N, C-alpha and C positions, 0 to 999 in steps of 0.2 A: 348824068353828072357825078362825078367821083367826090366823095370825098375823104380826104386823108388828116388823119389826128396824129401828130407828132408832140410825146410827152418829155418834156425833159426839166431836170433840176439846177434852179440856179443858186448859188449860194451869196446872200447878199453878209458883206462887212462893214459894218458901224462902229465908228470909235464913240464911246459913252461919254455924257456928261451932266452936268449938274439936273437933276430933276427941276421940272417948269409946271408940276402941279402947283394948282389954287387950292387949298382948304378955306370954303367959306363956312362951313358950321362944325363948331365943337361940342361935345356935351363929355365930360370927365367924373360927370355924378359927383361931384364934390358938395355939393348941397344937400343934405338930410331933404327938404321939403321937395326934390324933385319938381322945379317949377317948368314947366313948357310940358309934362306928362302928366298921364290920366292912367289911374291903375283899376282895372273891374276884375272882379269875381263871380265868375258866373254861378258860383255854390254856394254862397256867403252864408247860406244859411247852414249849410255841413259841413264846409270846409274851411281850415282858415291856411292854405296852402294858398299863398298870393305873392304876386311881385312885391319885392321891398325893398329900400335902401340900408347898406351895411358900411360899416366899416370893416367890420373881421372878414378877411378873404378866407375862413375854414368854415367847411358847414358846422352846424350845430347839430346833426344826427348821428345816428352810428355806425356810419359808413364815413371813415375819415378821407378827409377832402380839403385841398388847401389852395385858393386860385393864386396861381403866381404873377398875375398881370402886375404890368410895373406899377402902376396908380391903384393898386385895388385897396391897400390903405388906408388910400385918402377917400376914400367911397366910390362904391361900385353898387350895381342892383343884381337882384338874384331873386331863383325860386329855390327854395331848399323844403322839398315835397320829403326827404330823408327825415327832418324835424319836425315840420308840424304835419304833416301825411296822417292818416289814419285807414288802416288796411279795408279794402275794400270800398272806399269813399270814393268816388268821383272829384277830379281837379281840373279847373279851369282858368286860366287867368289871363289876363291881358295888362300890357303898358304900351300906351302910345303916344306917340308924340304931338305937340301942338301945331299946327300950319308953320310950315319951312317956306321960302320963298327961295324956287330956284331959277327965277327972273334971268337972263342974261347969260346961261349958264348952260352952254353948247353941250356940255354932256355929265354925267353926278356919276361918282362911285359911292356905294355905302362902304364905311369900313367900320370895324369894332374888334375888341378882343374878347375872347367867350374861354370858359371851361364847362365841358360839359358832360355830366356821368349819364349813362343809361343804364337803367334796371329791364322793365318789362312792355307796358302800354304807354310808356311817356313819349311825349313828341315834344319837340321845340322847334319854334319856325317862325320865322321874318317875312312880315309883309308890308312892300309899298303901297302908297293911293297919292291918285290926284285929285280929290274928289270927297276923299273920307269915308267912301259910301262903295265903292268899288276894288278889291283889295287883291294886288298881284303876289303870289308867294314868290321871292327872291332866293330865300337860302333855308333851310333846313339842319337842325344842328346835330340832331338824332340821326340823319343819315347814315348809313355805312357802320353803325356800332349794334355791337352784339349784346348780352347781355350781360352786365359787371363789365364791359368796356367802358373807356372816355377818352373824349377828345385829346389831341394837345395842346398842353397847359403851359402858355397860354395858346390858344386858336386864331390864328391872326384871320381874320376873314373879310375879304374882298372882293362885293358886288358888284357891277355894271347896271345900274338901274337908270343909266340913259332912257330908255325907251319910256318911261313913267315918268319919268320927274324933268329931263332936260326941259329948260326955258318954260316952266311951270310955273306957277306963281304960289299956287297951294300942294305942298306935298309933306307928307303923312308918312311915319314909320311907327311899324306895329311888332310887339315881339312877344310870340303866343306860346304858351305852354298848356299842356293836357299831360292829366297822370293820374295814378292813383298809388299812393304811396310808393315812391319811387326814388330819386337820387337828386341829383341839383343842376342848376343851369346859371353861372356867373355870367353877366357882361359887364364892360366897361370900354370907356374910351371909343366914344361914337364918335366920326364924323364925315363930312360929306365936302368930296373933293372933285374939282373939275378935272379931266386927265392930264398928263401932259400931252405937248404938243411937238412937234416936229420943227427946230430950227433950224432951218437949212444952209447954215454956214460950213465953210469948206471944212473948216477944224471942230466942228461941236454939232453935235446932234442933241437934241434932247427929249428925246421920246423913247420912257421907260415902259409902255404897254405895249405890247405885241399882240395881234390878234392874226389867229391863222385859218387860210379856207379848209384844214382838213385836222383831226384829232392825229396829232405826231407821237400818242402815248404818252405812259408818265413818268415823269424825268425821276433821274434818282436824286432821292433828299438825303443830306441837304444839297444844295446846288444852288446854280447861278438863277433858277428859273422854276417858279413855282406855278403847275397847270390846274386850270380852274375847269371844272368838266360845265359846270352852269354857263361859264362865258364861252368856252372852248377857245380859250387862250394861254399865254401865259404872261406872266409879270417875270420880269429879270430885273436883277439888283445892280446900281451903277457897281462898277469896277469888275464886272462879272469879266473870267477869262475868255468862256466861249461854252456855247450849249452846241451838240454837235455840228462841231467848227472841224473840218479835216486838219488834220497838224500841217501838212502840205500847203497848205494853203492860208497859214499864219503870216502874217507882213512882218518884216523885220528892217528894224525894230519896232517891238509890240509897243502901241499905242500906249500913253501914258496912262488913261485913264479905262484902258483894257480894250476889247473886242466883243462883238458879239456876232454867231454866227447859224444861221438856219435855212435848211435844204427847202426852197420852197418848190412846188410843183406847178406849172404854167402849161396849158395844153393851145397848141398852134391850132385852126380849123383853117385847110387850104380848099378851095373848089377850087373841080378843074373838070 
């Protein structure tokens, strides 16, 4: 028996509509007492570097840095190693949420804004658990940053944590910092959201999150779509004009909400 593999590209054109995502948990860190969060300093006897709440979006250390998050001046959390650290003294501190119920949520996206500055050995990591014992790494803020480099300011983070959190009664989020007299990490505006679902009406599609079967490369930024190597997917904004869409295939007139196009690869296996 011979098998013939036929590969071909299909271009999908979808009109965009409003986002139908459901946000069910929000913490903008406006309360100084940080209700629902537990802070731990693993080197409390030697290091003063610990997660803290602040209204001041600027680092108090020698390296100038100001968090440009929209609500940073109304309260945020941060680690400021440049201010409180001591050269040669190890640092390890976490801030962990209390139990969050995700029951009835078929999918869960974790989102927050951050500003991270990298020096030497520091690492900023985000973990999620559904039992407060076993933790899954979902985001590393220090990844890809060399010495004296910083993230976007603010950096908008969205991670799909559905495999850990969907339909779970007890979900926990943890931000973990390790370092030794390094720079800083600011975090604000955390939320949990059920991903948008498709509303298959003829004139309206309410699906903003697009997941692809293969890596289509890094898009030119700024642009309508942002690629996440963790999710291997793109998030595309409402009113996007197109992404990788052949000009010859655009409809006329253009739909008022814009269009989105992506070449999808399908393989047809024929037995014979």
